[in-house]
N, C-alpha and C positions, 0 to 999 in steps of 0.2 A: 504494500500500500504506500501511496505517496504521502508526504507530510500533509498536504492539503486535505486528503481524505481523512486522515487521522484527526486533524483539527476539527473538521466538520462533524465527524462522528462523536468526538468528545463534547463538542458544543451541544449537539442534539441530545446526547445522554444527560448532560447537565440540565438542560431544560426539562427533560422528562422526569428527572429526579427532583427538580425544584418545584414541580407542579403540586405535589401533595402538601408542601409547606405553604404555598400560596392558597390552597383550598381551605386551610384552617383559618387563615386571616379573613377571608371574604365569605365565610359560610353564612353570614347574616343576611346578605342581599343576593338572591339567586339571579336577578336580572343583571346586576353589576358583574356577577361572576360569569354569566353567559357572554356578556360583551367583552370581558377580559379574555375569555377563552377564544372567542372569535378573532380578536386582535392578535393573540398569541399564535393562533392557527395560521393566520395570514403571514405573520413574520416567519414562522417555520416553513411554510410553503415557499416563501421567497428565498430563504436560505437554502432550501433543498434544490430549487431551480438553479441558483447560483452554483451550488456544489455539482449538480449534473452538468452544467455548462463547462465548468473547470475540468471535470473528469473527461468530458468529450474532447476538449482541447488537448488535454494531456495524452489521451489515447491516440488522437489523430497525429500529434507530433511524434509519438513513439512509433507509429506505424509507417511513417515516411521513410523511404530508404535513404541511407546516407552514402557517402562516397565509398565506404568500406564494403557495403553490400553490393553496390554497383560494380566496383572493380572485381569483387569476388565472383559475381555472376558472369562477367566477361571472361574471367580466368577459367571458370568451369567450362564455358563454351569452347574456348581455345584448347583447353585440355582434352575435351572429348573429340574435337576435330583432329587434334594431333594423334590421339590413339587410333582413330579411324584411318588416318593417312598411314600410320605405321603398319596397321594390319593389311591395308591394301598394298603397300609396298612389299611386304613379306610374301603375299600371295603372288605378286608379279615376279618376284625373284625366284620362286619355286617353279614357275612355268617357264 
């Protein structure tokens, strides 16, 4: 996991654990508690959307091939062509 994912998960865990403490303080007025929960729900959804966006950006940047992968692929192609040429040259020498 990346550091960003860990931070987001810890933040969400903190909010989930902090909810029971807040429930004790606002148990007097249910309407106020409902509005607080809706506001908290909106904030959590916003944080989750941001975390998903960051995760998508991280995944897309990790999936892009770098120079090492490009040169490695070209090297494999040249290697396979060389092996094919070597085999065909040996067949021609035998004939």
